[in-house]
C-alpha positions as CSV (number, residue, x, y, z in Angstrom):
1,M,4.2,-14.9,22.3
2,R,1.4,-12.9,20.7
3,T,0.8,-9.3,21.6
4,A,-1.8,-6.7,20.9
5,H,-4.4,-9.1,19.7
6,F,-7.5,-7.8,21.3
7,G,-9.4,-4.6,22.0
8,L,-9.3,-2.9,18.6
9,K,-12.3,-0.7,18.1
10,A,-14.3,-1.4,15.0
11,T,-13.8,2.1,13.7
12,A,-10.0,1.7,13.9
13,I,-10.2,-1.7,12.1
14,L,-12.1,-0.2,9.2
15,A,-9.9,2.9,9.0
16,V,-6.7,1.0,9.0
17,L,-7.9,-1.1,6.1
18,G,-9.7,1.4,4.0
19,L,-12.5,-1.1,4.1
20,S,-16.2,-0.3,3.9
21,L,-19.0,-2.7,4.7
22,T,-21.8,-1.9,2.3
23,A,-25.6,-1.9,2.7
24,C,-26.8,-2.7,-0.8
25,G,-30.0,-0.9,-1.6
26,N,-32.0,-0.4,1.6
27,N,-31.8,-4.0,2.8
28,A,-32.0,-4.3,6.5
29,N,-30.4,-7.7,6.7
30,T,-27.3,-6.3,4.9
31,T,-27.1,-3.5,7.5
32,G,-27.4,-6.1,10.2
33,A,-24.6,-8.1,8.8
34,A,-22.4,-4.9,8.7
35,E,-23.3,-4.2,12.4
36,A,-22.3,-7.8,13.3
37,A,-19.1,-7.5,11.4
38,A,-18.3,-4.2,13.2
39,D,-18.2,-6.0,16.6
40,P,-16.6,-9.4,15.8
41,G,-15.5,-10.0,19.4
42,E,-12.2,-11.6,20.3
43,P,-10.2,-13.6,17.7
44,V,-10.7,-17.4,17.8
45,E,-7.7,-19.7,17.5
46,G,-7.6,-22.6,15.0
47,G,-9.6,-23.8,12.1
48,T,-9.4,-23.9,8.3
49,F,-10.3,-20.8,6.2
50,T,-11.3,-21.3,2.6
51,F,-11.0,-18.4,0.1
52,A,-12.4,-18.6,-3.4
53,E,-10.3,-16.7,-6.0
54,V,-11.5,-15.9,-9.5
55,T,-9.1,-17.8,-11.8
56,P,-6.2,-20.3,-11.3
57,I,-2.6,-19.1,-11.5
58,N,0.2,-21.0,-13.3
59,N,3.0,-18.4,-12.8
60,W,3.7,-17.3,-9.2
61,Q,7.0,-15.5,-9.8
62,T,7.1,-12.7,-7.3
63,Q,7.7,-9.8,-9.7
64,A,4.8,-10.9,-11.9
65,A,2.3,-10.6,-9.0
66,R,0.5,-7.6,-10.5
67,F,-2.7,-9.5,-10.7
68,Y,-5.1,-10.0,-7.8
69,E,-5.1,-13.7,-8.1
70,K,-1.4,-13.8,-7.4
71,A,-1.1,-10.9,-5.0
72,N,-3.9,-12.0,-2.8
73,V,-2.2,-15.3,-2.1
74,L,1.4,-14.1,-2.1
75,N,0.5,-11.5,0.5
76,S,0.3,-14.3,3.0
77,V,3.6,-16.0,1.9
78,L,5.9,-13.0,1.4
79,D,6.8,-10.2,3.7
80,R,8.0,-6.8,2.5
81,L,10.4,-4.1,3.8
82,T,7.6,-1.7,4.5
83,Y,3.8,-1.6,4.9
84,Y,1.4,1.2,3.9
85,D,-0.8,2.2,6.9
86,V,-4.0,3.8,5.4
87,E,-5.1,5.2,8.7
88,A,-1.8,7.0,9.3
89,G,-1.4,7.8,5.6
90,K,2.2,6.7,5.7
91,L,4.7,3.8,5.4
92,V,5.5,1.9,8.6
93,G,8.1,-0.7,9.3
94,W,7.8,-4.4,8.5
95,I,11.0,-6.3,7.8
96,A,12.7,-3.0,8.0
97,S,12.4,-1.7,11.5
98,G,13.6,1.7,10.2
99,F,14.3,3.5,7.0
100,E,15.6,6.9,5.8
101,A,16.5,8.7,2.7
102,N,18.9,11.5,1.7
103,D,17.5,14.8,0.7
104,A,18.1,14.1,-3.0
105,K,16.0,10.8,-2.8
106,T,18.9,8.9,-4.4
107,E,20.0,7.0,-1.3
108,F,17.9,4.9,1.1
109,T,19.0,3.0,4.1
110,F,17.0,0.2,5.7
111,T,17.6,-1.2,9.2
112,I,16.6,-4.9,9.1
113,R,14.7,-6.5,12.0
114,D,16.6,-9.1,14.1
115,G,15.4,-12.6,14.4
116,V,13.5,-12.9,11.1
117,T,13.8,-16.2,9.2
118,F,12.5,-17.7,6.0
119,S,10.4,-20.8,6.2
120,D,13.4,-22.9,5.2
121,G,15.2,-21.7,8.4
122,S,17.6,-19.4,6.7
123,K,18.1,-15.8,8.0
124,L,16.3,-12.9,6.5
125,D,19.1,-10.5,7.2
126,A,20.8,-7.6,5.4
127,K,22.6,-9.9,3.0
128,A,19.3,-11.6,2.0
129,V,17.6,-8.2,1.5
130,K,20.5,-7.0,-0.7
131,L,20.1,-10.1,-2.9
132,N,16.4,-9.4,-3.2
133,L,16.8,-5.8,-4.0
134,D,19.4,-6.7,-6.7
135,A,16.8,-9.1,-8.3
136,L,14.1,-6.4,-8.1
137,G,16.2,-3.6,-9.5
138,Q,18.3,-5.5,-12.0
139,G,16.3,-8.6,-12.8
140,I,17.8,-12.1,-12.9
141,K,19.3,-12.5,-16.4
142,E,20.1,-16.2,-16.2
143,A,16.5,-16.9,-15.1
144,Q,15.1,-14.5,-17.7
145,I,13.3,-12.5,-15.0
146,A,13.0,-8.8,-15.9
147,P,13.5,-6.0,-13.4
148,N,10.5,-4.7,-11.4
149,V,9.1,-1.7,-13.2
150,D,8.8,0.2,-9.8
151,F,12.5,-0.2,-9.3
152,A,13.5,1.4,-12.6
153,A,15.8,3.9,-10.9
154,Y,17.7,1.2,-8.9
155,K,21.5,1.1,-9.2
156,S,22.9,-1.0,-6.4
157,A,22.6,-2.1,-2.8
158,E,25.3,-2.8,-0.2
159,V,25.3,-4.1,3.4
160,V,26.5,-1.4,5.8
161,G,26.8,-1.1,9.5
162,D,24.9,-3.5,11.8
163,N,22.3,-5.3,9.7
164,K,21.6,-2.3,7.4
165,V,21.2,-2.1,3.7
166,K,22.0,1.1,1.7
167,V,20.3,1.5,-1.7
168,T,21.7,3.8,-4.3
169,L,19.6,5.0,-7.2
170,K,20.6,6.1,-10.7
171,R,18.3,9.1,-10.4
172,P,16.0,10.6,-7.8
173,D,12.8,8.7,-7.1
174,A,10.5,10.1,-4.4
175,N,8.3,7.0,-4.8
176,F,11.0,4.3,-4.2
177,L,10.1,3.7,-0.6
178,R,6.4,3.3,-1.3
179,A,7.3,0.6,-3.9
180,T,9.0,-1.5,-1.2
181,S,5.5,-2.1,0.3
182,S,4.3,-3.8,-2.9
183,V,3.6,-7.6,-3.1
184,T,5.8,-7.5,-6.2
185,A,8.6,-6.5,-3.9
186,G,8.0,-9.5,-1.6
187,L,11.2,-11.0,-0.1
188,V,12.1,-14.5,-0.9
189,S,14.8,-16.9,0.3
190,P,18.2,-16.5,-1.4
191,K,17.8,-20.1,-2.5
192,T,14.6,-19.2,-4.3
193,L,16.5,-16.5,-6.2
194,E,19.0,-19.1,-7.5
195,L,16.2,-21.1,-9.2
196,D,15.4,-21.0,-12.9
197,N,12.3,-19.2,-14.1
198,A,10.1,-22.3,-14.1
199,A,10.9,-23.1,-10.5
200,Q,10.4,-19.5,-9.4
201,S,7.0,-19.6,-11.1
202,S,6.0,-22.6,-9.0
203,I,4.2,-21.8,-5.7
204,S,5.7,-25.0,-4.2
205,K,9.2,-23.7,-4.7
206,I,8.8,-20.1,-3.4
207,V,10.2,-19.8,0.1
208,G,9.2,-16.6,1.9
209,S,9.2,-15.3,5.5
210,G,5.4,-14.9,5.7
211,P,2.8,-16.3,8.1
212,F,1.8,-19.2,5.8
213,V,3.8,-21.9,4.1
214,F,2.9,-24.0,1.1
215,E,1.6,-27.5,1.9
216,S,0.0,-28.9,-1.3
217,E,-1.6,-28.1,-4.6
218,K,-4.2,-29.6,-7.0
219,P,-3.5,-27.7,-10.3
220,D,-6.4,-25.5,-11.4
221,E,-8.4,-26.6,-8.3
222,E,-6.8,-25.5,-5.0
223,V,-3.6,-24.6,-3.1
224,V,-3.3,-25.4,0.6
225,F,-1.1,-23.5,3.1
226,T,-0.4,-24.1,6.8
227,S,0.2,-21.5,9.5
228,R,3.8,-20.9,10.5
229,D,3.9,-21.2,14.3
230,D,7.1,-19.1,14.8
231,Y,5.9,-16.1,12.9
232,A,6.5,-12.9,14.9
233,W,7.3,-10.0,12.6
234,A,4.0,-8.6,11.3
235,P,3.9,-4.9,10.2
236,E,4.2,-2.6,13.2
237,S,0.7,-1.4,12.8
238,A,-0.9,-4.8,12.6
239,S,-3.4,-5.8,15.2
240,N,-2.0,-9.3,15.4
241,Q,1.7,-9.2,16.1
242,G,2.1,-13.0,16.2
243,D,1.4,-16.1,14.1
244,A,-1.9,-16.5,12.3
245,Y,-5.0,-17.5,14.3
246,L,-5.9,-20.0,11.6
247,D,-4.3,-23.4,11.2
248,T,-4.9,-23.8,7.5
249,L,-5.6,-21.6,4.5
250,V,-7.2,-23.1,1.4
251,I,-7.3,-21.2,-1.9
252,K,-9.9,-22.5,-4.3
253,Y,-11.0,-21.2,-7.7
254,L,-14.4,-20.1,-8.7
255,P,-14.5,-18.7,-12.2
256,E,-18.3,-18.8,-12.5
257,V,-19.4,-15.4,-11.2
258,A,-23.0,-16.5,-10.7
259,S,-21.9,-19.2,-8.3
260,R,-19.9,-17.0,-5.9
261,A,-22.6,-15.7,-3.6
262,G,-24.1,-19.2,-3.3
263,A,-20.7,-20.7,-2.4
264,V,-20.5,-18.4,0.6
265,Q,-24.1,-18.9,1.6
266,S,-23.8,-22.7,1.5
267,A,-20.5,-22.5,3.5
268,Q,-18.5,-24.1,0.7
269,V,-16.1,-21.2,1.2
270,D,-15.6,-18.5,3.9
271,L,-14.7,-15.7,1.6
272,V,-15.0,-15.1,-2.1
273,R,-13.8,-12.3,-4.4
274,G,-15.7,-10.7,-7.3
275,L,-19.4,-10.4,-6.4
276,Q,-21.8,-9.1,-8.9
277,P,-23.8,-6.1,-7.7
278,V,-27.0,-8.1,-7.8
279,D,-25.4,-10.8,-5.7
280,E,-24.4,-8.2,-3.1
281,Q,-28.0,-7.8,-2.3
282,V,-28.7,-11.5,-2.4
283,L,-25.9,-12.2,0.1
284,G,-26.9,-9.4,2.4
285,T,-30.5,-10.6,2.4
286,N,-29.4,-14.0,3.4
287,G,-27.3,-12.9,6.3
288,G,-23.9,-12.8,4.8
289,K,-21.3,-10.0,4.7
290,V,-20.4,-7.7,1.8
291,L,-16.9,-6.3,2.1
292,A,-15.7,-3.6,-0.2
293,A,-11.9,-3.4,0.0
294,E,-10.7,-0.1,-1.4
295,G,-7.7,-0.1,-3.8
296,V,-5.7,2.8,-2.3
297,D,-2.5,1.5,-4.0
298,L,-4.2,1.4,-7.4
299,T,-5.4,3.8,-10.0
300,S,-9.1,4.2,-10.5
301,N,-10.8,2.1,-13.1
302,H,-10.4,3.9,-16.4
303,A,-10.1,3.6,-20.2
304,A,-6.5,4.2,-21.2
305,V,-6.3,5.9,-24.6
306,R,-4.3,4.8,-27.6
307,V,-4.0,7.1,-30.6
308,G,-2.5,4.6,-33.2
309,S,-5.7,4.6,-35.4
310,G,-5.5,8.4,-35.7
311,K,-9.1,8.8,-34.7
312,L,-8.2,10.1,-31.2
313,E,-5.1,12.0,-32.1
314,D,-6.9,15.3,-31.7
315,V,-7.1,16.1,-28.0
316,K,-10.5,17.7,-28.5
317,V,-11.9,14.3,-29.4
318,R,-10.5,12.7,-26.3
319,Q,-11.8,15.6,-24.1
320,A,-15.2,15.2,-25.8
321,L,-15.4,11.5,-24.9
322,Q,-14.3,12.3,-21.3
323,I,-17.3,14.6,-20.7
324,A,-19.7,12.4,-22.7
325,I,-19.6,9.7,-20.0
326,D,-22.5,10.0,-17.5
327,R,-20.7,8.5,-14.5
328,Q,-23.7,9.0,-12.2
329,A,-25.8,6.9,-14.6
330,I,-23.2,4.2,-14.5
331,K,-23.3,4.2,-10.7
332,E,-27.1,4.0,-10.6
333,T,-27.5,1.5,-13.4
334,V,-24.5,-0.8,-13.3
335,L,-22.8,-0.5,-10.0
336,S,-23.7,-0.7,-6.3
337,D,-23.1,1.2,-3.0
338,S,-19.7,-0.5,-2.9
339,Y,-18.4,1.7,-5.7
340,V,-17.4,5.4,-5.7
341,I,-17.4,7.4,-8.9
342,S,-13.9,8.5,-9.8
343,G,-12.7,12.1,-9.3
344,S,-9.3,11.4,-10.9
345,I,-6.9,8.7,-12.1
346,L,-6.0,8.2,-8.5
347,N,-8.5,6.9,-6.0
348,H,-10.0,9.3,-3.4
349,K,-7.9,7.9,-0.5
350,A,-4.6,7.8,-2.4
351,P,-1.9,10.2,-1.3
352,G,-1.9,13.2,-3.6
353,F,-5.5,12.7,-4.9
354,V,-7.0,15.8,-6.5
355,D,-10.7,16.0,-7.1
356,L,-11.4,16.8,-10.8
357,S,-15.0,15.7,-10.8
358,S,-16.4,19.2,-11.3
359,E,-14.4,19.5,-14.6
360,L,-15.6,16.0,-15.7
361,A,-19.3,16.6,-15.3
362,Y,-21.5,15.0,-18.0
363,N,-21.9,17.6,-20.8
364,P,-23.0,16.0,-24.1
365,E,-23.6,19.4,-25.7
366,K,-20.1,20.5,-25.0
367,A,-18.8,17.2,-26.2
368,K,-20.6,17.7,-29.5
369,Q,-19.1,21.2,-29.8
370,L,-15.6,19.8,-29.3
371,L,-16.2,17.1,-31.9
372,D,-17.5,19.7,-34.4
373,E,-14.3,21.8,-33.8
374,A,-12.2,18.7,-34.4
375,G,-13.8,18.3,-37.8
376,W,-15.9,15.2,-37.1
377,K,-19.4,15.8,-38.6
378,P,-22.5,13.7,-38.2
379,G,-23.1,11.3,-41.1
380,A,-26.3,10.0,-42.6
381,D,-26.6,7.3,-39.9
382,G,-25.7,9.7,-37.1
383,I,-22.1,8.5,-36.6
384,R,-19.6,11.3,-37.2
385,E,-17.2,11.2,-40.1
386,K,-14.0,12.9,-41.2
387,D,-11.8,12.3,-44.2
388,G,-13.9,9.3,-45.2
389,K,-13.5,7.6,-41.8
390,K,-16.3,7.0,-39.3
391,L,-15.7,7.8,-35.6
392,E,-15.9,4.2,-34.6
393,V,-13.6,3.2,-31.7
394,T,-13.0,0.0,-29.8
395,V,-12.5,-0.9,-26.1
396,S,-10.8,-4.0,-24.8
397,T,-10.6,-5.3,-21.2
398,S,-10.0,-8.5,-19.3
399,N,-12.9,-10.3,-17.8
400,N,-11.6,-9.9,-14.2
401,S,-14.1,-7.2,-13.3
402,V,-17.7,-8.3,-13.0
403,V,-19.0,-4.8,-13.9
404,I,-16.7,-3.7,-16.7
405,K,-18.7,-5.1,-19.6
406,P,-22.1,-3.7,-18.6
407,A,-20.5,-0.3,-17.8
408,F,-19.1,0.0,-21.3
409,E,-22.5,-1.1,-22.7
410,L,-24.0,2.0,-21.1
411,I,-21.1,4.2,-22.3
412,E,-21.8,2.8,-25.8
413,Q,-25.3,4.2,-25.5
414,Q,-24.1,7.5,-24.2
415,W,-21.5,8.0,-26.9
416,R,-24.0,7.1,-29.6
417,E,-25.9,10.2,-28.6
418,I,-23.0,12.4,-29.6
419,G,-22.3,10.5,-32.8
420,V,-19.6,8.1,-31.7
421,Q,-19.8,4.3,-32.2
422,L,-18.1,2.2,-29.5
423,V,-17.3,-1.4,-30.3
424,N,-17.5,-3.1,-27.0
425,R,-15.0,-5.9,-26.6
426,A,-14.9,-5.6,-22.8
427,A,-14.4,-8.9,-20.9
428,D,-13.3,-10.7,-24.1
429,N,-10.0,-12.2,-23.1
430,T,-9.4,-13.8,-26.5
431,F,-9.6,-10.4,-28.2
432,L,-7.5,-8.8,-25.4
433,T,-4.5,-11.0,-26.1
434,N,-3.7,-9.0,-29.2
435,A,-5.4,-5.8,-28.4
436,L,-3.2,-5.3,-25.3
437,V,-0.2,-4.4,-27.6
438,D,-2.2,-2.9,-30.6
439,D,-2.2,0.9,-30.5
440,K,-5.0,0.9,-33.1
441,V,-7.4,-0.5,-30.5
442,E,-8.3,2.9,-29.0
443,F,-9.2,2.0,-25.4
444,F,-7.8,-0.4,-22.8
445,G,-10.1,-0.7,-19.8
446,T,-8.0,-1.4,-16.7
447,R,-6.7,-0.3,-13.3
448,Q,-3.0,-0.4,-12.3
449,F,-0.9,-0.4,-9.2
450,A,0.6,3.0,-8.7
451,Y,2.8,3.6,-5.7
452,G,2.9,7.4,-5.4
453,G,3.5,9.0,-8.8
454,L,2.2,7.9,-12.2
455,G,5.5,7.7,-14.0
456,P,6.0,3.9,-13.8
457,V,2.4,3.4,-15.2
458,Y,2.7,5.8,-18.2
459,A,6.4,6.7,-18.9
460,T,7.9,3.9,-21.0
461,A,7.4,3.5,-24.7
462,N,5.9,0.0,-24.2
463,N,3.6,0.9,-21.2
464,N,0.4,-0.9,-21.6
465,Q,-1.7,2.2,-21.1
466,T,-0.9,4.4,-24.0
467,L,1.7,2.2,-25.8
468,R,3.9,5.3,-26.3
469,A,6.2,7.6,-24.4
470,D,5.1,11.2,-24.2
471,P,7.9,13.8,-23.9
472,E,5.8,16.3,-22.0
473,L,4.5,13.7,-19.6
474,N,7.9,12.2,-19.1
475,K,9.4,15.6,-18.2
476,L,6.7,16.0,-15.6
477,F,7.2,12.5,-14.3
478,A,11.0,13.2,-13.9
479,E,10.2,16.4,-12.0
480,E,7.8,14.6,-9.7
481,Q,10.2,11.8,-8.9
482,S,13.0,14.3,-8.2
483,A,10.9,16.3,-5.7
484,T,12.8,16.7,-2.4
485,T,9.9,17.9,-0.2
486,E,6.5,16.3,0.4
487,E,4.8,19.6,-0.5
488,E,6.6,19.7,-3.8
489,H,5.9,16.1,-4.5
490,L,2.2,16.3,-3.9
491,K,1.9,19.4,-6.1
492,L,3.6,17.6,-9.0
493,V,1.4,14.5,-8.5
494,E,-1.6,16.8,-8.8
495,E,-0.1,18.2,-12.0
496,E,0.3,14.7,-13.4
497,Q,-3.4,14.0,-12.7
498,R,-4.5,17.2,-14.4
499,T,-2.3,16.5,-17.4
500,L,-3.5,12.9,-17.9
501,V,-7.2,13.4,-17.2
502,L,-7.9,17.0,-18.4
503,D,-5.2,18.6,-20.5
504,Q,-4.3,15.5,-22.6
505,A,-7.3,13.3,-21.7
506,L,-5.2,10.2,-22.1
507,T,-7.3,8.4,-19.5
508,L,-11.1,8.3,-19.3
509,I,-11.8,7.8,-15.6
510,L,-14.8,5.7,-14.4
511,W,-14.9,4.6,-10.7
512,D,-12.4,4.1,-7.9
513,E,-10.9,0.7,-7.7
514,V,-12.6,-1.6,-5.2
515,Q,-12.7,-5.4,-4.9
516,V,-16.0,-6.6,-3.6
517,Y,-15.8,-9.7,-1.4
518,G,-18.5,-11.8,0.1
519,A,-18.1,-13.6,3.4
520,N,-20.2,-15.7,5.7
521,N,-21.0,-14.5,9.2
522,S,-18.3,-16.6,10.8
523,A,-15.5,-15.1,8.8
524,N,-13.6,-12.1,10.1
525,V,-11.0,-10.6,7.7
526,E,-9.3,-7.3,7.0
527,F,-7.6,-6.1,3.8
528,T,-4.5,-4.3,2.8
529,S,-4.4,-1.0,0.9
530,G,-3.9,-3.1,-2.2
531,T,-7.2,-5.0,-1.5
532,A,-5.5,-8.3,-0.5
533,P,-7.1,-10.3,2.4
534,I,-4.9,-10.3,5.5
535,F,-5.1,-13.9,6.5
536,Q,-2.5,-13.5,9.2
537,G,-5.1,-11.6,11.2
538,A,-8.2,-13.5,10.0
539,W,-10.3,-15.8,12.1
540,K,-13.6,-17.7,12.2
541,N,-16.1,-17.3,15.1
542,D,-16.6,-21.1,15.1
543,G,-12.9,-21.8,14.7
């Protein structure tokens, strides 16, 4: 039986999700849509909900779900041990009804909820959790599945007491608990863990304990899921504690960015991800909803710095480029009201965020001075030179963000004023394939999931941010992970941010991560701290 379905105040809904409904420009119709969405009424049972994702997925293996296209779907198929409650600013129970850690942060004990089952009928008990944790922490060698990067400290797990699991780490990790809330830590049936890599990559073979179950698939077109009637173990803070209101969930693919707002307006889909700023206004004008889901679990959007070409080896050059970005101009020219200018590598609502914006203010004259001090002098064409090389740098990004290419086009103009030539290869996925592992391509524009500290993102020699391991940073990461009090931990997370953004300038920050969704007026949906739609609690006014 369902409990606690109704009576949530609109303000509580928005706060729990970290979700903001935007009024693009000064459009009254968009504001009206936001007001309507703020008072959706009581949930309606039944119906089919159609969600349009950006690109098709051909690998659904759980630990590879670090891309929105995968995570947004697997969020409805896989449950996790814990859930991050944005309003409370803390982890709450999900499949684990309780959890605790020793003072050294090397041992964690989870109490597993009774009565939870996978969709194949098998029990999700302590034994199943141990098998999942082993796969996450150690990988599955015979299936060629690597360990989860967020579980790098994992040593072992054992079933103890009455349906409890005790995890032992090789070293302290103050962020381990937070990582158990990630979609990439989704729990699958033990039978799924026995499959080879190809089978574990197939959505039809993945068996979870979530509120939706795979029904059918048309490759590169759609995936259909049905509601699981016996689902009764949502996160403890969820408004819907029972099975999904919806009967059916359909995931379609809509790569054409210009078609997304129209698909919602014409009722081809109920929800779509990846609206262009211009389409936010169009959708609002025509009575739709613009939903900006904030990425609390992610870094801000940024350009990670690689120094392999030698041009950015001097920290003064990196610091010059950092303060030669006019972020307010990017906001006013390229973005919309859905976006917030970054104040750090972490988003504003992330635990431990420290606001560095005053030290990142646009200052082209100071940038020129730093470049002069680094020995880069203006050439005949205005582009700076040193030792026979021009200060020409390249940025590469995927095409997943609808604003990333125009943003770097504006940065290209801004840097030209201080004598730096930016080659803009943003949104060029063909170029990205090789650039992703080439440390001579100076910038990688991205955002990354970061559950607490920044060590898992930047520490390893093959990390896709800097493509190198920095001894100074790694010492700091180790200290942060070993923190035994919350006060100490937050202080070290702040130091990580200052080191990365200011002292070493290994990341040029841009805007907080946000995924902008468009919805029709019938659709009611909330989002996780990782921006994934919560379809277990979604409904349509017309069923």
